C-alpha positions as CSV (number, residue, x, y, z in Angstrom):
1,M,-17.1,-7.5,12.4
2,G,-13.5,-7.9,12.5
3,L,-11.2,-8.9,9.4
4,P,-12.8,-12.0,7.1
5,R,-10.8,-15.5,6.6
6,I,-9.1,-14.5,3.4
7,P,-8.6,-18.0,0.7
8,S,-5.9,-17.8,-1.0
9,Y,-6.1,-16.4,-4.7
10,L,-3.7,-15.8,-7.7
11,M,-2.3,-11.8,-8.4
12,P,-4.2,-10.5,-11.2
13,A,-1.6,-10.8,-14.4
14,V,-0.4,-8.2,-16.6
15,A,-2.9,-8.9,-19.2
16,E,-5.6,-8.5,-16.9
17,L,-5.0,-5.0,-15.5
18,P,-7.3,-2.6,-16.4
19,A,-6.9,0.2,-18.8
20,N,-6.0,3.3,-17.3
21,R,-7.2,6.5,-18.2
22,V,-3.9,8.8,-18.1
23,D,-0.7,7.5,-19.3
24,W,1.5,8.9,-16.5
25,T,5.3,6.8,-15.7
26,V,7.2,7.0,-12.5
27,D,9.9,9.4,-12.5
28,P,12.3,8.0,-9.9
29,S,13.3,11.7,-8.9
30,R,9.7,12.4,-7.9
31,A,8.5,9.5,-6.5
32,V,8.2,8.1,-2.9
33,L,7.4,4.2,-2.1
34,L,4.7,3.7,0.3
35,V,4.4,0.1,2.0
36,H,1.2,0.6,3.3
37,D,0.2,-1.2,7.0
38,L,1.8,-4.6,6.2
39,Q,0.9,-5.5,9.8
40,N,0.9,-9.1,11.4
41,H,-2.4,-8.6,12.5
42,F,-4.0,-7.4,8.7
43,L,-1.6,-10.6,7.2
44,N,-2.8,-13.0,9.4
45,A,-6.2,-13.2,7.5
46,F,-4.1,-14.8,4.8
47,D,-2.1,-17.8,4.4
48,T,1.2,-15.9,4.2
49,T,2.5,-19.3,2.9
50,A,0.6,-18.9,-0.4
51,S,-0.6,-16.6,-3.1
52,P,-1.2,-13.6,-2.7
53,V,0.9,-13.0,-0.2
54,T,4.3,-14.7,-1.4
55,E,3.9,-12.6,-4.9
56,L,3.1,-9.7,-2.2
57,F,6.0,-9.7,0.1
58,A,8.6,-10.8,-3.2
59,N,7.4,-8.1,-5.2
60,I,7.8,-5.4,-2.2
61,N,11.3,-6.2,-1.6
62,R,12.1,-6.1,-5.3
63,L,10.8,-2.4,-4.9
64,R,12.6,-2.0,-1.9
65,A,15.9,-2.9,-3.3
66,W,15.2,-0.7,-6.6
67,A,13.9,1.9,-4.5
68,A,17.1,2.1,-2.4
69,E,19.6,2.0,-5.4
70,H,17.9,5.0,-7.2
71,G,17.1,7.3,-4.4
72,V,13.7,6.5,-3.8
73,P,12.6,7.2,-0.3
74,V,10.6,4.6,1.3
75,V,7.7,5.5,3.8
76,Y,6.0,2.4,5.6
77,S,2.1,3.2,7.2
78,A,1.3,1.4,10.3
79,Q,-1.6,1.5,12.6
80,P,-1.2,1.5,16.7
81,G,-2.5,-1.2,18.5
82,G,-4.6,-0.8,21.8
83,Q,-6.6,2.0,20.4
84,S,-9.3,3.4,22.3
85,P,-13.0,3.9,21.2
86,E,-12.2,7.5,20.5
87,Q,-9.2,6.8,18.6
88,R,-10.7,4.5,16.4
89,G,-13.8,6.5,16.0
90,L,-15.9,5.6,13.2
91,Q,-13.2,2.3,12.4
92,Q,-14.5,0.9,15.6
93,D,-18.1,0.8,14.0
94,F,-17.2,-1.0,10.9
95,W,-14.3,-3.2,12.3
96,G,-14.1,-3.2,15.9
97,P,-11.6,-2.4,18.0
98,G,-8.6,-3.4,15.4
99,I,-5.6,-4.1,16.5
100,P,-4.8,-5.5,20.1
101,D,-2.3,-4.0,22.2
102,D,0.6,-6.6,21.1
103,P,3.5,-5.7,19.8
104,H,4.3,-8.3,17.4
105,A,0.2,-7.9,16.0
106,A,1.1,-4.4,15.3
107,A,4.7,-4.9,14.2
108,I,5.5,-5.0,10.3
109,A,5.6,-8.6,8.8
110,D,9.3,-9.7,9.3
111,A,9.7,-10.4,5.7
112,V,9.1,-7.0,4.6
113,A,10.4,-5.0,7.5
114,P,11.4,-1.2,7.2
115,T,15.6,-1.0,7.3
116,G,17.5,2.2,8.5
117,G,16.9,4.8,6.1
118,D,12.9,4.1,6.0
119,R,10.0,6.5,7.3
120,L,7.0,5.0,9.7
121,L,4.2,6.9,9.8
122,T,1.3,6.4,12.6
123,K,-1.4,5.9,11.0
124,W,-5.3,6.2,12.0
125,K,-7.8,6.4,8.7
126,Y,-8.2,4.2,5.4
127,S,-5.7,7.4,4.0
128,A,-2.4,7.1,4.7
129,F,-2.6,10.7,4.5
130,V,-5.2,11.7,7.0
131,R,-3.4,12.7,10.6
132,T,-0.1,11.9,9.6
133,D,2.9,13.8,8.1
134,L,2.6,12.0,4.3
135,D,1.6,15.0,2.6
136,E,4.6,17.2,4.6
137,L,7.2,14.5,3.7
138,L,6.4,14.6,-0.2
139,R,6.4,18.4,0.2
140,E,9.7,18.9,1.9
141,Q,11.4,16.6,-0.8
142,G,10.0,17.7,-3.5
143,R,8.5,14.8,-4.9
144,D,4.6,14.3,-6.4
145,E,4.3,10.5,-7.0
146,L,3.1,8.0,-4.6
147,L,4.0,4.4,-5.2
148,I,1.5,2.4,-3.4
149,T,1.9,-1.2,-2.5
150,G,0.7,-3.3,0.8
151,V,-3.0,-4.1,2.2
152,Y,-5.9,-3.8,1.6
153,A,-6.5,-2.6,-2.2
154,H,-10.0,-2.1,-1.6
155,I,-9.9,0.0,1.9
156,G,-6.6,1.6,2.5
157,V,-4.6,1.7,-0.8
158,Q,-7.9,3.1,-2.7
159,A,-8.5,5.7,-0.5
160,T,-4.9,7.1,-0.5
161,A,-4.8,6.8,-4.1
162,C,-7.7,9.1,-4.0
163,D,-6.7,11.3,-1.5
164,A,-3.0,11.6,-3.1
165,W,-5.1,12.8,-6.4
166,M,-7.2,14.9,-4.3
167,R,-3.4,16.9,-3.1
168,D,-2.3,16.7,-6.7
169,V,0.2,13.8,-6.0
170,R,0.3,11.1,-9.0
171,A,-0.9,7.7,-7.3
172,F,0.6,4.8,-8.9
173,V,-1.3,1.1,-7.6
174,V,1.0,-1.1,-7.9
175,A,-1.1,-4.4,-9.1
176,D,0.8,-7.4,-8.0
177,A,2.3,-5.7,-4.8
178,V,-0.9,-5.4,-3.0
179,A,-3.7,-7.7,-2.0
180,D,-6.8,-8.0,-0.7
181,F,-9.8,-9.7,0.7
182,G,-10.4,-12.0,-2.6
183,A,-9.8,-11.7,-6.4
184,D,-12.8,-9.5,-6.8
185,E,-12.4,-6.9,-4.2
186,H,-8.3,-6.5,-5.7
187,R,-9.4,-5.9,-9.1
188,A,-12.4,-3.8,-8.6
189,A,-10.2,-1.7,-6.4
190,L,-7.5,-1.6,-9.5
191,T,-10.3,-0.8,-11.7
192,W,-11.5,2.2,-9.6
193,V,-8.2,3.2,-9.3
194,A,-7.5,3.0,-13.2
195,G,-10.2,4.7,-14.0
196,R,-10.9,7.5,-11.3
197,C,-7.6,8.5,-9.3
198,G,-4.6,6.9,-10.5
199,V,-2.6,4.4,-12.3
200,V,-2.2,0.9,-12.3
201,T,0.9,-0.7,-12.6
202,S,3.2,-4.0,-12.0
203,T,6.2,-4.1,-10.4
204,D,8.2,-5.5,-13.6
205,A,6.8,-2.0,-15.4
206,V,8.0,-0.1,-12.2
207,L,11.5,-1.6,-12.5
208,A,11.9,-1.4,-16.2
209,V,11.3,2.6,-15.8
210,L,13.9,2.8,-12.7
211,E,16.3,1.0,-15.1
212,G,15.5,3.6,-18.1
213,K,14.2,0.9,-20.3
């Protein structure tokens, strides 16, 4: 019922990315960078010294550095450890008890840990919007674009992108800054987002926009 052991796989190359239905481009003045659920509990399913996690960490850190330079807020989501069955709700049926009551398991991985100016949201469901103040944070700052990174692409990342669309927030899923249960799930999530609710992009493409290229 818990998480599977995830074998290493290669990040999708730019040439493999699905065609987007819309032609949105990232505007740093409208964007927020979301680092989704990069907690030790979820990352322990991978070999963190191999693909795709090595690229995941490297690309998220590239995006965080450029976000800091260009005034793009960075928001982290993290699920609490030791949730009760009532707090888990239907997630209990699908995934069991979730993160144990262990600070290390619940912590964001050191390689991509938040810094002083970042916001941390306590997350309860697949979508980072549900029972959090993410929507309010975006509205308060006059921002309507969400760059989504983290795990897992076909679960929380995809659900958050769809939820963003339903709130008229443009979602950009950074294909080489998310990871999943395997290559098939990763690519399926990208295809669904590109065709239904957002734009699939790459780290290099985002940074090129931020550089004004």
